[in-house]
C-alpha positions in Angstrom: 114.5 100.7 69.6 115.5 97.2 68.7 117.0 94.7 71.1 120.4 95.0 69.3 120.3 98.8 69.7 119.5 98.5 73.4 122.4 96.1 73.9 124.8 98.5 72.1 123.5 101.4 74.3 124.1 99.6 77.6 127.4 98.2 76.5 128.4 101.9 75.9 127.6 102.6 79.5 129.9 99.7 80.5 132.7 100.5 78.1 136.0 100.0 79.9 137.7 102.8 78.0 135.0 105.2 79.0 135.2 104.1 82.6 139.0 104.5 82.7 138.6 107.9 81.0 136.4 109.1 83.8 138.8 107.5 86.4 141.5 109.7 84.9 139.4 112.8 85.2 138.3 111.9 88.8 142.0 111.4 89.9 142.8 114.8 88.4 140.0 116.5 90.3 140.8 114.5 93.5 144.3 116.1 93.6 142.6 119.5 94.1 140.6 118.5 97.1 141.4 120.1 100.4 140.4 116.9 102.3 139.1 113.4 101.8 135.4 113.0 101.1 132.9 110.2 101.7 130.2 109.8 99.0 127.1 107.8 100.1 125.3 106.0 97.3 121.9 105.8 98.9 120.6 103.0 96.7 121.5 99.3 96.9 121.4 99.1 93.1 124.3 101.6 93.0 126.2 99.6 95.6 126.0 96.5 93.5 127.2 98.3 90.3 130.1 99.8 92.3 131.2 96.5 93.6 130.5 94.5 90.4 132.6 96.7 88.2 135.4 97.2 90.8 134.9 101.0 91.0 136.5 101.4 94.4 139.7 100.2 92.9 139.6 103.1 90.4 139.1 105.7 93.1 141.9 107.8 94.5 142.6 107.3 98.2 140.8 110.5 99.2 137.5 109.3 97.7 135.5 106.8 99.7 132.2 105.1 98.9 129.9 104.6 101.9 126.7 102.6 101.6 123.3 103.8 102.4 119.8 102.4 103.4 118.3 102.2 99.9 117.5 98.5 100.0 113.8 97.9 100.8 114.4 94.4 102.0 117.4 95.3 104.2 115.5 98.0 106.1 112.4 95.9 106.8 112.2 95.4 110.6 111.7 92.0 112.2 108.4 93.1 113.6 106.9 93.6 110.1 108.4 90.3 108.8 106.7 88.7 111.8 103.4 90.2 110.7 103.9 88.5 107.3 104.8 85.2 109.0 101.6 85.3 111.2 99.4 86.3 108.3 100.7 83.4 106.2 99.8 81.0 109.0 96.1 82.0 108.9 93.5 79.6 107.6 92.6 80.1 103.9 95.2 82.9 103.5 97.7 83.1 100.6 100.5 85.5 101.3 102.1 87.2 98.3 105.2 89.3 98.2 108.2 90.3 96.0 111.2 88.0 95.6 113.9 88.7 98.2 111.3 89.2 101.0 110.9 85.4 101.2 114.3 84.9 102.7 114.5 87.7 105.3 114.6 86.3 108.8 112.2 87.6 111.4 112.1 86.5 115.0 109.8 83.5 114.1 111.8 82.6 110.9 111.6 83.6 107.3 108.6 83.3 104.9 110.6 80.6 103.2 110.5 78.7 106.5 106.8 79.4 106.9 106.2 77.9 103.5 108.2 74.8 104.4 106.0 74.5 107.4 102.9 74.5 105.2 101.9 78.1 104.8 100.9 79.2 101.3 103.5 81.9 100.6 104.2 82.9 97.0 106.5 85.5 95.4 105.7 87.4 92.3 107.7 89.6 89.9 104.9 92.2 89.6 102.1 93.1 92.1 99.6 92.6 89.3 100.4 88.9 89.3 98.4 88.9 92.5 95.2 89.2 90.4 95.6 85.8 88.8 96.3 84.2 92.1 93.1 85.7 93.6 91.1 84.7 90.5 92.3 81.1 90.7 91.6 80.9 94.4 88.3 82.6 95.0 87.8 80.8 98.3 91.0 82.2 99.7 92.1 85.6 101.1 95.1 86.8 99.2 97.3 89.3 101.1 99.8 91.3 99.1 102.7 92.2 101.4 103.8 95.4 99.7 107.5 96.5 100.0 109.7 99.0 98.3 110.7 102.6 97.9 108.9 105.1 95.6 110.0 103.0 92.6 107.6 100.2 93.3 104.9 102.1 95.2 102.9 103.1 92.0 102.7 99.4 91.0 100.9 98.7 94.3 98.5 101.6 93.7 97.8 100.2 90.2 96.8 96.9 91.9 94.6 98.7 94.4 92.9 100.6 91.6 92.0 97.4 89.7 90.8 95.7 92.9 88.4 98.6 93.6 87.2 99.0 90.0 86.6 95.3 89.6 85.2 95.0 93.1 87.6 92.1 93.9 86.7 90.9 97.4 89.5 88.5 98.2 92.6 90.7 98.0 94.0 92.6 101.0 97.2 94.7 101.4 99.8 95.0 104.1 101.7 98.2 103.2 105.4 98.5 103.9 106.4 101.2 101.3 109.1 103.6 102.5 110.4 106.9 101.2 113.9 108.1 100.5 114.3 111.8 101.6 113.2 111.3 105.2 115.8 108.6 105.9 118.5 110.6 104.2 117.7 113.5 106.5 117.6 111.2 109.5 121.2 110.0 108.7 122.4 113.6 108.6 120.9 114.3 112.0 123.2 111.7 113.6 126.2 113.1 115.4 128.3 110.2 114.0 127.4 110.8 110.3 130.4 111.1 108.0 128.5 111.9 104.8 130.0 114.6 102.5 127.8 114.1 99.4 125.0 111.8 98.1 124.6 109.9 94.9 120.8 110.1 94.6 118.8 107.0 93.6 118.0 106.8 89.9 114.8 104.8 89.6 113.3 106.4 92.7 114.0 109.8 91.1 112.1 108.8 87.9 109.0 108.7 90.0 109.5 111.5 92.5 111.6 113.8 90.4 114.9 115.2 91.5 113.1 117.9 93.5 112.9 115.7 96.6 116.6 116.3 97.2 116.5 120.1 97.1 116.7 120.2 100.9 120.2 118.7 101.1 122.2 121.4 99.3 120.0 124.2 100.6 119.7 123.2 104.3 122.5 120.7 104.9 125.1 122.1 102.5 125.6 118.7 100.9 125.9 118.1 97.1 123.5 115.6 95.6 124.0 114.1 92.1 121.3 111.8 90.8 123.1 109.1 88.7 122.1 106.1 86.8 123.0 102.5 87.8 125.6 101.8 85.0 129.3 102.1 85.9 129.8 105.1 83.5 126.8 106.8 85.2 128.3 106.3 88.6 131.8 107.5 87.5 130.3 110.6 85.9 128.3 111.3 89.1 131.5 111.1 91.2 133.2 113.5 88.8 130.3 115.9 89.1 130.5 115.8 92.9 134.2 116.5 92.9 133.8 119.4 90.6 131.3 120.9 93.0 133.7 120.7 95.8 136.6 122.2 93.8 134.4 125.0 92.5 133.0 125.8 95.9 129.5 124.9 94.7 126.8 122.9 96.6 124.0 122.0 94.2 121.5 119.4 93.2 122.5 118.0 89.8 121.2 115.2 87.6 123.6 113.0 85.7 120.7 110.6 84.7 119.1 113.2 82.5 118.0 110.6 80.0 115.3 109.5 82.4 115.0 111.8 85.4 113.3 115.2 85.4 112.9 117.8 88.2 109.2 117.2 88.6 109.1 113.4 88.0 106.2 111.2 87.0 103.2 113.3 88.0 100.6 110.6 87.2 102.4 108.1 89.5 102.7 110.7 92.2 98.9 111.4 92.0 98.2 107.7 92.3 100.3 107.4 95.4 98.6 110.4 97.0 95.2 109.0 96.1 95.6 105.8 98.0 98.3 106.4 100.5 99.2 108.9 103.2 102.3 109.2 105.3 102.5 107.2 108.5 103.7 109.3 111.5 106.5 106.8 112.1 108.0 103.8 110.3 110.6 101.6 111.9 113.6 100.9 109.8 115.7 97.9 110.5 118.9 99.0 112.2 117.9 102.7 112.1 114.9 102.9 114.4 111.7 105.0 113.9 111.9 107.6 111.2 109.1 110.1 111.1 107.0 110.4 107.9 109.2 107.9 106.1 106.5 105.3 105.3 103.1 105.0 103.7 99.8 103.6 104.9 96.5 103.2 103.2 94.1 106.1 103.6 91.2 105.6 106.0 88.7 105.3 103.2 90.5 102.2 102.0 90.8 100.5 105.4 88.6 97.7 104.2 91.6 96.6 102.2 94.1 97.0 105.0 95.3 93.6 106.4 97.2 95.4 109.2 93.9 96.7 110.5 91.7 93.7 109.7 94.1 91.2 111.4 95.2 93.7 114.1 94.2 91.4 117.0 96.6 88.6 116.0 99.6 90.6 114.8 102.5 90.8 117.2 103.4 94.2 118.6 106.5 93.5 120.6 109.8 95.3 119.8 112.4 92.9 118.5 116.2 93.3 118.6 118.4 92.4 115.7 121.0 89.6 115.9 123.6 91.0 118.4 126.7 90.5 116.3 125.1 91.8 113.1 126.2 95.4 112.2 123.7 95.9 109.4 122.4 99.1 111.1 125.9 100.6 111.0 126.3 99.6 107.4 123.0 101.2 106.4 124.1 104.4 108.1 127.4 104.5 106.2 129.4 104.0 109.4 130.8 100.6 108.6 131.6 98.3 105.6 130.3 94.7 105.4 133.8 93.3 105.9 134.0 95.2 109.2 131.5 92.7 110.6 133.0 89.7 112.6 130.4 87.3 111.2 130.6 88.4 107.5 131.2 85.5 105.2 131.4 83.0 108.1 128.3 82.6 110.2 126.5 85.1 107.9 126.5 84.4 104.2 123.8 84.2 101.5 123.0 80.5 102.2 122.6 81.2 105.9 122.0 85.0 106.4 121.7 86.4 109.9 121.3 90.0 108.8 119.0 91.5 106.1 122.0 93.2 104.3 123.1 89.6 103.3 119.7 88.4 102.2 118.7 90.9 99.6 120.1 91.0 96.1 120.5 94.8 96.7 122.1 94.4 100.2 125.6 95.7 100.7 126.8 92.5 102.4 125.5 90.4 99.5 127.4 92.7 97.1 130.7 92.4 99.1 130.3 88.6 99.3 129.6 88.3 95.6 132.1 90.8 94.2 134.5 91.4 97.1 137.3 89.7 95.2 137.2 92.6 92.6 138.4 95.2 95.0 
């Protein structure tokens, strides 16, 4: 497909007439509802599309978007950011991570501040860029601070595979990959949850397949529609959810059929299972410990595990978030960014106090950037 054809394709998914057409159908379906419903878009990518294209403005009053924990930078707890900070301070260490992670504040500061203080911290667009850094600095230990949901996890495993096959001695890993279904289930276990349906993450589902959401209609009686990131995708996903309510159905459906299958990418899943196993607990920022929601390196690859190799110097204390920050409530879908007393004043992208404002996928960053559209 040519670049021009791709442009035409994506412009079709952003076509105002199509979006307004779906808005009309949504309003017609919404009139049939017996009560208002809250739809949680789990992924931060969806949140930004929703805000960027002003979709809340097109919703009838009985349909409400609530925002979920699907932003890997937002959910990274201060304790693990402190791990990265301490590792970056070590002699002859280069700490490598993905973009937004640089700016997230821990209790000691952000990695950006560590770099300003002399630490060698670098961000990359792909984990494989770490190979060049290691090759150019053979006398240094390069630690890749791996973050992300199931979408980015296979890229880390690809790097691990190359490191092992080429017997590269100066690359280590600090693993912070997390998984979607467990945290979705954790949200539903809360007595205060107000979730009526989920818009399932699109890119995550390409890797995992839509099968990971089977539990929600079957055990929790909540519809799930996996939708793409474009505004037409989101609008069609909402329409599919409303039709389920009005037809007394509760199902897992896929709007994003052009990419997502039920089984997903089996090769990527095999790579993940080859190198990783589930950790008993993973702490999510603002949400607490969620069982089986994060990965760790399998024992046979512990010689690559920076968390074990540097265990004696890594901090272990529990750290509280900034007291006025309500990022935890936002990630649970219990509050909107503009409910926060410091939103847009003390906390803004140039001086973030909470992780939801730091990340390009964070709900607070989306409201700050696009809030004038709703």
